[in-house]
C-alpha positions in Angstrom: 93.7 -87.1 -19.8 92.9 -90.1 -17.6 89.7 -92.0 -18.4 87.9 -94.0 -15.7 85.8 -96.9 -17.0 83.0 -98.5 -15.1 84.2 -102.1 -14.5 80.7 -103.4 -15.2 80.8 -102.0 -18.8 81.5 -104.7 -21.4 84.6 -103.6 -23.4 85.5 -104.5 -26.9 89.3 -105.1 -27.1 91.2 -103.6 -29.9 93.3 -105.9 -32.1 96.7 -105.3 -33.7 94.8 -105.1 -37.0 92.5 -102.4 -35.7 95.4 -100.3 -34.4 97.4 -100.7 -37.6 94.2 -99.7 -39.5 94.1 -96.5 -37.3 97.7 -95.8 -38.2 97.0 -96.3 -41.9 94.0 -94.0 -41.7 95.9 -91.3 -39.9 93.8 -91.6 -36.7 96.9 -92.5 -34.8 100.4 -91.2 -35.7 103.8 -90.9 -34.2 102.7 -88.0 -32.0 100.3 -90.3 -30.2 102.4 -91.9 -27.5 100.4 -95.1 -27.0 100.9 -98.8 -27.3 98.5 -101.7 -27.5 98.6 -103.9 -24.4 95.9 -106.6 -23.9 93.5 -104.9 -26.3 93.7 -101.5 -24.8 95.6 -98.4 -26.0 97.8 -97.4 -23.1 99.5 -94.1 -22.9 103.3 -94.3 -22.7 105.0 -92.3 -20.0 107.1 -89.3 -21.0 110.8 -90.0 -21.0 113.0 -88.3 -18.4 116.7 -87.6 -18.9 117.8 -90.8 -17.0 115.6 -92.8 -19.3 116.9 -91.3 -22.5 120.5 -91.7 -21.2 120.0 -95.4 -20.5 118.4 -96.0 -24.0 121.4 -94.2 -25.7 124.0 -96.1 -23.7 122.4 -99.5 -24.2 122.0 -98.7 -27.9 125.7 -97.8 -28.2 126.8 -101.0 -26.3 124.5 -103.3 -28.2 124.7 -102.1 -31.8 128.0 -103.6 -32.8 127.2 -107.0 -31.1 123.8 -107.1 -32.7 125.2 -106.3 -36.2 127.9 -108.9 -35.8 125.2 -111.5 -34.9 123.2 -110.7 -38.0 120.3 -109.4 -35.9 118.5 -106.1 -35.8 118.2 -103.5 -33.1 114.8 -101.9 -32.7 114.8 -98.8 -30.6 111.4 -97.7 -29.2 109.4 -99.3 -31.9 106.6 -101.9 -32.0 107.5 -105.6 -31.6 105.3 -108.5 -32.8 104.9 -110.8 -29.8 102.5 -113.1 -31.7 99.4 -111.7 -29.9 96.3 -110.5 -31.7 95.7 -107.9 -29.0 99.2 -106.7 -27.9 101.8 -104.7 -29.8 104.2 -103.4 -27.2 106.8 -100.8 -28.0 109.9 -101.6 -25.8 112.8 -99.2 -25.4 115.0 -101.7 -27.1 114.5 -105.1 -28.8 117.0 -107.4 -30.5 115.4 -109.6 -33.1 116.0 -111.2 -36.5 115.9 -108.7 -39.3 112.4 -107.7 -40.3 111.1 -106.8 -43.7 110.0 -103.2 -44.5 106.3 -104.1 -44.1 106.5 -106.0 -40.8 107.4 -105.4 -37.2 110.4 -107.3 -35.7 109.3 -110.6 -34.3 111.0 -113.5 -32.4 112.9 -111.0 -30.3 115.8 -112.7 -28.4 116.0 -109.8 -25.9 113.6 -107.0 -25.0 114.6 -104.1 -22.6 112.4 -101.5 -20.9 113.8 -98.5 -18.9 111.4 -98.1 -16.0 110.9 -95.0 -14.0 107.2 -94.0 -14.0 106.2 -97.1 -16.0 107.8 -99.7 -13.7 104.5 -101.3 -12.5 103.4 -101.8 -16.1 106.9 -103.0 -17.2 107.2 -105.6 -14.4 103.7 -107.0 -14.4 101.7 -106.5 -17.6 104.6 -106.3 -20.1 106.5 -109.1 -18.4 103.4 -111.3 -18.9 103.0 -110.2 -22.5 106.7 -110.9 -23.4 106.7 -114.2 -21.6 103.5 -115.3 -23.3 105.1 -114.2 -26.6 108.1 -116.5 -25.9 110.7 -113.7 -25.6 113.5 -115.6 -23.9 115.0 -112.7 -22.0 113.5 -109.4 -20.8 115.4 -106.7 -18.8 113.8 -103.9 -16.9 116.1 -101.1 -15.7 114.8 -99.6 -12.4 116.2 -96.1 -12.7 115.1 -95.0 -9.2 116.5 -98.1 -7.3 119.5 -98.3 -9.6 119.1 -101.9 -10.5 118.3 -104.2 -13.4 115.6 -106.9 -13.1 116.5 -109.7 -15.4 113.7 -112.1 -16.6 114.5 -115.4 -18.2 113.0 -118.8 -19.0 109.4 -118.0 -20.0 106.9 -120.7 -19.3 103.1 -120.6 -19.4 103.0 -116.8 -19.7 105.4 -116.1 -16.9 109.2 -115.9 -16.4 110.5 -118.6 -14.1 113.9 -117.0 -13.5 113.7 -113.4 -12.3 116.6 -111.8 -10.4 117.6 -108.3 -9.6 121.1 -107.0 -10.2 122.5 -104.0 -8.5 124.5 -101.2 -10.1 127.8 -103.0 -9.3 127.0 -106.1 -11.3 126.9 -106.9 -15.0 124.6 -109.0 -17.1 125.4 -111.1 -20.1 122.6 -111.8 -22.6 121.7 -115.4 -23.2 121.3 -115.3 -27.0 124.3 -113.2 -27.9 127.7 -112.0 -26.8 126.5 -108.9 -25.0 127.7 -108.0 -21.5 126.4 -104.8 -20.0 127.6 -103.3 -16.7 124.4 -102.1 -14.9 126.3 -98.9 -13.9 126.8 -98.0 -17.6 123.0 -97.5 -17.9 122.6 -95.3 -14.9 
Protein backbone atom coordinates (compact mmCIF):
# COMPACT_ATOMS: atom_id res chain seq x y z
CA UNK A 1 0.00 0.00 0.00
CA UNK A 2 1.61 3.29 -1.07
CA UNK A 3 2.06 5.86 1.66
CA UNK A 4 2.24 9.55 0.84
CA UNK A 5 4.19 11.64 3.30
CA UNK A 6 3.83 15.39 3.66
CA UNK A 7 7.24 16.79 2.69
CA UNK A 8 7.02 19.33 5.52
CA UNK A 9 6.95 16.61 8.19
CA UNK A 10 10.27 16.00 9.91
CA UNK A 11 11.22 12.36 9.41
CA UNK A 12 13.38 10.18 11.62
CA UNK A 13 15.61 7.98 9.45
CA UNK A 14 15.91 4.33 10.37
CA UNK A 15 19.39 2.96 10.87
CA UNK A 16 20.81 -0.43 9.94
CA UNK A 17 20.85 -1.16 13.69
CA UNK A 18 17.13 -0.25 13.97
CA UNK A 19 16.21 -2.53 11.08
CA UNK A 20 18.31 -5.44 12.33
CA UNK A 21 16.60 -5.00 15.72
CA UNK A 22 13.24 -5.24 13.94
CA UNK A 23 14.37 -8.47 12.29
CA UNK A 24 15.60 -9.90 15.61
CA UNK A 25 12.29 -8.95 17.29
CA UNK A 26 10.24 -10.57 14.51
CA UNK A 27 8.75 -7.26 13.38
CA UNK A 28 10.29 -7.79 9.95
CA UNK A 29 10.89 -11.19 8.43
CA UNK A 30 11.75 -12.75 5.08
CA UNK A 31 8.17 -12.27 3.87
CA UNK A 32 8.59 -8.50 4.15
CA UNK A 33 10.08 -7.54 0.80
CA UNK A 34 11.79 -4.34 1.90
CA UNK A 35 15.29 -2.94 1.95
CA UNK A 36 16.77 0.01 3.81
CA UNK A 37 17.78 2.83 1.47
CA UNK A 38 18.80 6.23 2.86
CA UNK A 39 17.03 5.63 6.18
CA UNK A 40 13.73 4.54 4.65
CA UNK A 41 12.32 1.04 4.28
CA UNK A 42 11.57 0.75 0.57
CA UNK A 43 9.33 -1.96 -0.87
CA UNK A 44 11.12 -4.23 -3.31
CA UNK A 45 9.39 -4.84 -6.63
CA UNK A 46 8.03 -8.32 -7.31
CA UNK A 47 10.15 -10.37 -9.68
CA UNK A 48 8.88 -11.15 -13.12
CA UNK A 49 10.06 -14.20 -15.05
CA UNK A 50 12.75 -12.29 -17.05
CA UNK A 51 14.17 -11.02 -13.75
CA UNK A 52 14.31 -14.51 -12.25
CA UNK A 53 15.85 -15.90 -15.44
CA UNK A 54 18.60 -13.26 -15.41
CA UNK A 55 19.42 -13.92 -11.75
CA UNK A 56 19.66 -17.67 -12.34
CA UNK A 57 21.82 -17.29 -15.47
CA UNK A 58 24.24 -14.85 -13.86
CA UNK A 59 24.46 -17.01 -10.76
CA UNK A 60 25.36 -20.04 -12.90
CA UNK A 61 27.99 -18.09 -14.86
CA UNK A 62 29.53 -16.40 -11.83
CA UNK A 63 29.57 -19.21 -9.25
CA UNK A 64 32.62 -21.15 -10.51
CA UNK A 65 34.66 -17.98 -11.09
CA UNK A 66 33.75 -16.57 -7.68
CA UNK A 67 34.66 -19.83 -5.91
CA UNK A 68 37.99 -20.03 -7.75
CA UNK A 69 38.78 -16.46 -6.66
CA UNK A 70 38.08 -17.32 -3.00
CA UNK A 71 35.17 -14.91 -2.86
CA UNK A 72 31.51 -15.35 -1.98
CA UNK A 73 28.41 -15.01 -4.12
CA UNK A 74 25.45 -13.43 -2.35
CA UNK A 75 22.13 -13.79 -4.17
CA UNK A 76 19.34 -11.40 -3.21
CA UNK A 77 20.69 -10.77 0.28
CA UNK A 78 21.76 -7.69 2.24
CA UNK A 79 25.16 -6.14 1.53
CA UNK A 80 27.00 -3.92 4.00
CA UNK A 81 28.01 -0.76 2.12
CA UNK A 82 29.42 0.96 5.19
CA UNK A 83 26.40 3.22 5.62
CA UNK A 84 24.54 3.54 8.92
CA UNK A 85 21.26 4.18 7.04
CA UNK A 86 21.43 1.90 3.98
CA UNK A 87 21.44 -1.88 3.72
CA UNK A 88 20.59 -2.67 0.09
CA UNK A 89 19.70 -6.16 -1.09
CA UNK A 90 21.05 -6.50 -4.64
CA UNK A 91 20.15 -9.36 -6.90
CA UNK A 92 23.76 -10.50 -6.85
CA UNK A 93 26.90 -9.38 -5.05
CA UNK A 94 30.42 -10.75 -5.12
CA UNK A 95 32.42 -10.05 -1.98
CA UNK A 96 35.01 -11.51 0.38
CA UNK A 97 33.62 -14.37 2.47
CA UNK A 98 31.55 -13.07 5.38
CA UNK A 99 31.16 -14.68 8.77
CA UNK A 100 27.87 -16.22 9.89
CA UNK A 101 26.93 -13.12 11.93
CA UNK A 102 27.67 -10.47 9.34
CA UNK A 103 26.53 -9.33 5.94
CA UNK A 104 28.97 -9.43 3.03
CA UNK A 105 31.00 -6.21 2.78
CA UNK A 106 33.62 -4.76 0.45
CA UNK A 107 31.77 -6.13 -2.57
CA UNK A 108 33.84 -6.10 -5.76
CA UNK A 109 30.75 -6.35 -7.99
CA UNK A 110 27.06 -5.70 -7.37
CA UNK A 111 24.33 -6.47 -9.92
CA UNK A 112 20.67 -5.45 -10.09
CA UNK A 113 18.15 -6.77 -12.62
CA UNK A 114 15.95 -3.78 -13.41
CA UNK A 115 12.49 -3.88 -14.83
CA UNK A 116 10.05 -2.00 -12.61
CA UNK A 117 12.81 -0.87 -10.22
CA UNK A 118 15.07 0.68 -12.86
CA UNK A 119 14.76 4.27 -11.64
CA UNK A 120 15.75 3.29 -8.09
CA UNK A 121 18.54 1.04 -9.39
CA UNK A 122 20.06 3.71 -11.65
CA UNK A 123 19.78 6.68 -9.32
CA UNK A 124 19.44 5.95 -5.62
CA UNK A 125 21.20 2.58 -5.50
CA UNK A 126 23.97 3.73 -7.85
CA UNK A 127 24.68 6.58 -5.43
CA UNK A 128 24.58 4.26 -2.40
CA UNK A 129 26.94 1.72 -4.00
CA UNK A 130 29.32 4.44 -5.24
CA UNK A 131 29.40 6.09 -1.80
CA UNK A 132 30.10 2.64 -0.32
CA UNK A 133 33.12 2.23 -2.61
CA UNK A 134 31.73 -0.66 -4.67
CA UNK A 135 34.14 -0.56 -7.65
CA UNK A 136 31.72 -2.02 -10.16
CA UNK A 137 27.93 -2.00 -10.42
CA UNK A 138 25.88 -3.53 -13.24
CA UNK A 139 22.20 -2.88 -13.93
CA UNK A 140 20.42 -5.12 -16.42
CA UNK A 141 17.70 -3.19 -18.25
CA UNK A 142 15.39 -6.06 -19.15
CA UNK A 143 12.98 -3.96 -21.24
CA UNK A 144 15.65 -2.21 -23.34
CA UNK A 145 17.79 -5.38 -23.48
CA UNK A 146 20.98 -3.76 -22.31
CA UNK A 147 23.41 -3.66 -19.41
CA UNK A 148 24.45 -0.39 -17.78
CA UNK A 149 27.95 -0.78 -16.38
CA UNK A 150 29.07 1.61 -13.62
CA UNK A 151 32.74 1.85 -12.67
CA UNK A 152 35.24 4.14 -10.95
CA UNK A 153 33.29 5.47 -7.94
CA UNK A 154 34.35 8.89 -6.75
CA UNK A 155 32.64 11.26 -4.31
CA UNK A 156 29.40 9.24 -4.22
CA UNK A 157 29.03 8.83 -7.99
CA UNK A 158 30.35 6.57 -10.71
CA UNK A 159 32.61 8.42 -13.13
CA UNK A 160 32.54 5.74 -15.84
CA UNK A 161 29.04 4.68 -16.93
CA UNK A 162 28.33 2.99 -20.23
CA UNK A 163 25.51 0.99 -21.72
CA UNK A 164 26.14 -2.27 -23.53
CA UNK A 165 23.60 -3.76 -25.90
CA UNK A 166 22.56 -7.40 -26.08
CA UNK A 167 25.27 -8.18 -28.66
CA UNK A 168 28.13 -7.15 -26.37
CA UNK A 169 29.89 -8.78 -23.43
CA UNK A 170 31.24 -7.35 -20.21
CA UNK A 171 34.30 -8.46 -18.25
CA UNK A 172 34.39 -7.70 -14.54
CA UNK A 173 37.28 -5.58 -13.34
CA UNK A 174 38.10 -7.50 -10.15
CA UNK A 175 37.80 -11.09 -11.35
CA UNK A 176 37.97 -13.22 -14.48
CA UNK A 177 34.25 -13.11 -15.24
CA UNK A 178 33.04 -12.38 -18.76
CA UNK A 179 29.30 -12.30 -19.37
CA UNK A 180 27.56 -11.96 -22.74
CA UNK A 181 24.65 -9.58 -22.16
CA UNK A 182 22.43 -11.82 -24.33
CA UNK A 183 22.94 -14.70 -21.87
CA UNK A 184 21.01 -12.74 -19.24
CA UNK A 185 18.06 -11.91 -21.48
